[in-house]
Structures are given as structure tokens and as C-alpha cells.
C-alpha positions in Angstrom: 114.7 80.2 125.5 113.3 83.7 125.9 114.7 84.8 122.6 113.1 81.8 120.9 109.7 82.7 122.2 110.2 86.4 121.4 111.0 85.4 117.8 107.9 83.2 117.7 105.8 86.0 119.0 107.0 88.3 116.2 106.6 85.6 113.6 103.1 84.7 114.6 102.0 88.4 114.6 103.7 89.0 111.3 101.9 86.0 109.7 98.6 87.3 111.2 99.2 90.7 109.6 100.0 89.1 106.2 97.1 86.6 106.2 94.6 88.6 108.2 95.7 91.6 106.2 94.1 90.3 103.0 90.9 89.6 104.9 90.7 93.2 106.0 92.0 94.4 102.6 89.2 92.6 100.8 86.8 94.1 103.3 88.0 97.6 102.5 87.8 97.0 98.8 84.1 96.1 99.1 83.6 99.9 99.1 84.8 100.0 95.4 82.9 96.9 94.3 80.2 97.2 91.6 77.1 95.7 93.1 76.1 92.8 95.3 77.5 90.2 92.9 81.0 91.6 92.9 81.0 92.0 96.7 79.9 88.4 97.1 82.6 87.2 94.7 85.3 89.0 96.7 84.1 87.5 99.9 83.8 84.1 98.3 87.5 84.4 97.3 88.6 84.9 100.9 86.0 82.5 102.4 88.1 79.3 102.7 90.9 81.1 104.5 89.0 83.6 106.7 88.6 81.9 110.0 91.9 80.0 109.7 93.7 83.3 109.4 92.4 84.5 112.7 94.0 81.6 114.4 97.4 83.3 114.1 96.2 86.2 116.2 94.9 83.8 118.9 98.2 82.0 118.8 100.2 85.3 119.1 98.1 86.5 122.0 98.5 83.1 123.7 102.3 83.4 123.4 102.1 87.0 124.8 100.0 86.0 127.8 101.9 82.8 128.5 105.5 83.5 127.7 105.6 87.3 128.4 103.1 88.1 131.2 104.9 91.3 132.3 105.1 92.5 128.7 101.4 91.7 128.2 100.4 93.8 131.2 102.4 96.8 130.2 101.3 96.7 126.5 97.7 96.4 127.5 98.0 99.3 130.0 99.9 101.6 127.6 98.2 100.8 124.3 94.7 99.7 125.3 92.8 102.3 123.2 94.5 101.1 120.0 94.1 97.4 121.0 90.4 97.9 121.8 89.9 99.6 118.4 91.7 96.7 116.6 89.8 94.0 118.4 86.4 95.7 117.9 87.3 95.8 114.2 88.2 92.1 114.2 84.9 91.2 115.9 82.8 93.4 113.5 84.4 91.8 110.4 84.1 88.3 111.8 80.4 88.7 112.6 79.4 90.7 109.6 80.9 88.5 106.9 79.0 85.5 108.4 75.7 87.4 108.6 75.7 89.3 105.4 74.5 86.3 103.3 71.4 85.5 105.4 69.1 88.4 104.5 67.1 87.9 101.3 67.0 91.7 100.5 70.0 93.3 98.8 69.7 96.4 100.9 70.2 94.4 104.1 73.2 92.7 102.7 74.6 96.1 101.7 74.2 97.2 105.3 76.3 94.2 106.5 78.8 95.0 103.8 79.2 98.5 105.3 79.9 96.9 108.7 82.6 94.7 107.0 84.2 97.9 105.5 84.1 99.8 108.8 85.4 96.8 110.8 88.2 96.3 108.3 89.2 99.9 108.6 89.1 99.8 112.4 91.2 96.5 112.6 93.9 97.8 110.2 94.1 101.3 111.8 94.1 99.7 115.3 97.0 97.3 114.7 98.8 100.1 112.9 98.4 102.3 115.9 99.7 99.5 118.2 102.8 99.1 116.0 103.3 102.8 116.0 103.0 103.0 119.8 105.5 100.2 120.2 107.9 102.0 117.8 107.8 105.3 119.7 107.8 103.7 123.1 105.1 103.3 125.7 104.6 105.7 128.6 104.9 103.3 131.5 103.2 105.6 134.0 99.6 106.1 135.3 97.7 108.4 133.0 100.2 108.1 130.2 97.8 106.6 127.7 97.1 110.0 126.2 100.6 110.1 124.8 99.5 107.5 122.3 97.8 110.2 120.3 100.7 111.5 118.3 101.2 112.3 114.7 103.6 109.4 114.2 101.0 106.9 115.6 98.3 108.3 113.4 100.7 108.0 110.4 101.5 104.4 111.1 97.8 103.6 111.4 97.1 105.2 108.0 100.1 103.4 106.6 98.8 100.0 107.7 95.3 100.8 106.3 96.9 101.5 102.9 99.1 98.4 103.0 96.2 96.2 104.0 94.2 97.5 101.0 97.1 96.7 98.7 97.3 93.3 100.2 93.7 92.7 99.6 94.0 93.8 95.9 97.0 91.5 95.3 95.1 88.6 96.9 92.1 89.2 94.7 94.4 89.2 91.7 95.2 85.6 92.6 91.7 84.5 93.2 89.5 86.5 90.8 89.6 86.6 87.0 88.7 90.3 86.8 91.5 92.4 85.2 90.5 95.5 87.3 92.8 94.4 90.1 95.9 95.7 88.3 94.3 99.1 88.0 93.3 99.0 91.7 96.9 98.3 92.7 98.2 101.1 90.5 95.8 103.5 92.3 96.8 102.2 95.7 100.6 102.4 95.2 101.1 106.2 95.3 98.8 106.3 98.4 100.8 103.7 100.2 104.1 105.3 99.3 102.8 108.6 100.5 101.7 107.1 103.8 105.1 105.4 104.2 106.9 108.6 103.5 104.8 110.5 106.0 105.4 108.0 108.7 109.1 107.9 108.0 109.4 111.7 108.2 107.4 112.0 111.4 109.4 109.2 112.9 112.7 111.0 112.1 111.3 114.2 113.5 110.1 112.5 116.8 112.7 112.4 119.5 110.8 109.6 121.2 110.9 107.4 118.1 114.6 108.1 117.5 115.3 107.2 121.1 113.2 104.0 121.1 114.3 102.5 117.8 117.9 102.0 116.6 118.9 101.0 113.1 115.4 100.8 111.6 116.3 102.6 108.3 115.9 99.3 106.4 112.2 99.2 107.2 111.1 102.1 105.0 113.3 100.5 102.2 111.5 97.2 102.6 108.1 98.9 102.6 108.9 100.8 99.4 110.4 97.8 97.7 107.4 95.7 98.7 104.8 98.3 97.4 106.6 99.0 94.2 107.3 95.2 93.7 103.6 94.4 94.0 102.7 96.9 91.2 105.6 95.7 89.0 104.8 92.0 89.3 101.1 92.5 88.8 101.8 94.6 85.7 104.0 91.7 84.5 101.0 89.3 85.1 102.7 87.5 88.0 100.1 87.8 90.8 101.8 85.3 93.0 105.0 87.4 93.3 102.9 90.5 93.7 101.2 89.0 96.7 104.6 88.0 98.1 105.9 91.6 97.6 102.9 93.2 99.4 103.3 90.6 102.2 106.9 91.7 102.7 105.6 95.2 103.1 103.1 94.2 105.8 105.6 92.2 107.7 108.3 94.9 107.7 106.9 97.0 110.7 107.0 93.9 112.9 110.7 93.6 112.1 111.1 97.2 113.0 109.6 96.6 116.5 111.5 93.3 117.1 114.9 94.2 115.7 115.0 97.9 116.0 114.4 97.9 119.8 116.6 94.8 120.6 117.4 93.9 123.3 114.5 95.8 124.7 111.0 94.3 124.5 109.2 97.6 125.5 110.8 101.0 125.7 109.6 103.4 128.4 109.3 107.0 127.2 109.0 108.3 130.8 111.8 106.6 132.7 114.6 104.8 130.7 115.3 102.7 133.7 111.8 101.2 133.4 112.5 99.9 129.9 111.8 96.1 129.8 114.4 93.9 128.2 113.3 90.6 126.6 114.7 88.6 129.5 112.9 90.8 132.1 109.6 90.6 130.2 109.7 86.8 129.8 108.2 84.3 132.2 110.3 82.1 134.4 112.6 79.6 132.7 110.6 76.7 134.1 107.4 78.2 132.6 109.1 78.7 129.2 110.3 75.1 129.2 106.9 73.8 130.0 105.4 75.9 127.3 108.0 74.6 124.9 106.9 71.0 125.6 103.2 71.8 125.2 103.1 74.4 122.5 106.0 74.0 120.1 104.8 70.7 118.7 101.7 72.6 117.6 103.6 75.0 115.4 104.2 72.6 112.5 100.6 71.4 112.8 99.4 75.0 112.4 101.8 75.7 109.5 100.8 72.4 107.8 97.1 73.2 108.1 97.6 76.6 106.5 99.7 75.1 103.7 97.0 72.5 103.1 94.3 75.1 102.9 96.2 77.1 100.3 96.9 74.0 98.3 93.3 72.8 98.3 91.9 76.2 97.4 94.7 77.3 95.1 93.8 79.0 91.8 91.0 81.3 90.7 87.4 80.9 91.6 84.7 80.5 89.0 80.9 80.3 88.9 81.1 76.8 90.5 82.9 77.9 93.6 81.0 77.4 96.9 79.5 80.6 98.3 80.5 81.1 101.9 78.9 84.4 102.8 
């Protein structure tokens, strides 16, 4: 039962990164938009999905708090600076995209757009730092939070920012008619590949990362294939497959955490004996069974709602599309 819930935790967070990733990616790309009209079009493209995508984060946090209370406590204690950065970014984006359409003056809307850009960068960098911290292990001791500030964690934060920007570009290639998206992806590909290479090298040079993660060599390969595949498919005018490829790249770090550290759920960099296994981090079997009866029936409902949203709002937007923000 604990393995099922651990797999669901990883699945929900990976789906959040994929879906929320294009929210933040579109937010980052507002910095390259030409004027208020193009920024509004980009936000209109993401509008029907925006709030629904955040539900996956709420669901993942619910699983963490309910099914893995000990893991939740240790993760919050060891990684709280990165988690705070990520959540502040999420809040800023959520607030700013809903307020940016209210002012009549273009200058005021541009100010809110800058908040969207900053929040998107914070959210992507924060979640990247969380994944990097999990990959290198968490110092499960008082005052160990400072050890989160390592070159590897900084590189994973940068990598996720670039992958999120790529995800936003491939998403907009699905929703907007502008041909400039292919050029945007071509510019982002070498940046993303450079960030992946940097994180990989720093991970190989870090004794903590090598000790915490076993058999994660497939993850850089998945990342590289996903990034290159996005560019290749978009050049071939297959934006749907380009979006799938960039989604694979965003989900790959979650696989590294879940599979690379198995059977550990959280690796201690201070005392190996303090490392939490999945079974030790999970709630009592009776609690997991109760959660299964209450929560598991909601999983197909959540997936069905997401699929319905994508079906209803499939295709590219035009001048008749409703403006959300």
C-alpha cells in the first residue's frame, strides 16, 4: 500500500510540473512578447487550464501530508527555503494573472506582467531547487538547512527554469498561430542542453549526490532526448509531439528522485542510519487504507476533468476566443 501511495505522490507532482510548467513557461516568455496584445494573447491561450493545473499541486501536497507525515516534516525542515521560494512564486503568478486585466492603463498591466514573469521564475527555480535538494540528500540535523546552497542545487534550479520556458514555448505552439514559436524553441534548446550538462557534471562531481542516487544515468538521457525531440518535432510542424517531448523532459527529474533513491524516500547526508525508507516515511497501514477508500475514487475524476478541459479547449485560439486576463 505504501508503494502505491508513493507512486501516486510522484505521479501527481510530475503531472503538476508538466501542466503547471507551461503556466510558468508562458509567464517567463511574456518578457519576450511584443506589446500588450501579444502578452494578452499568450495568457488567453493558457487561461482555460490555469487554475485546473494548480489542483495537481494541491493533490500532491495532500498525499504528502496524509500518506507520508514523517516525510513531510523532514522535507519541510530540510528544504523550506526552496519550498518557500516556490510557493511565493506560485502565489504571485496566481494573483498577478487575475489582476493584470483590471487596470485600464497599459502601464499598469505591464507592471502586473512583470510580477507574472518574476513569480514564474521563482516558482520554476524553487521547485528545481527542491528536486535538487532531494537528489543530493537532505541534512536531517538542526541547522543543516544551509547545506541546501550548493552548486548542484543551483544548477538544478537553473535547469528547471530553462525546461519550463521550453514547455511554455511548445504549449504556445499548440495554441497560437504565430510562427515565431519555432524560433523561440530553437533559441531555448542550447540553453536547456547547457543547463542539463552543467547539472549532470556537478552531480557526478558531488559525493553527496553520488551517494544519495543510484542508477540515475538514464535521467540526463531522457532530458536530452526530450529537449532535442521538442525542437525536431516543432521543426517538422508537429507541435503536439513537441509538447509531449518537452513534457517528458520535465517529468524526468521526478523519476530520478523516485527511482534513483529507491527504496529510500529521503536520504540523510549527515547520518546514513537516519535515511528514511518508503515504509518508514509512510503513515500507518490503517491510515493508508482509509485514505485509499476516500481519495483513490477521486483520481479518475481529476484525470477525467483534465482530459475534458483539453478536449473542449483543443486547437488554436483566434480573435473570437474569450479573454480571461
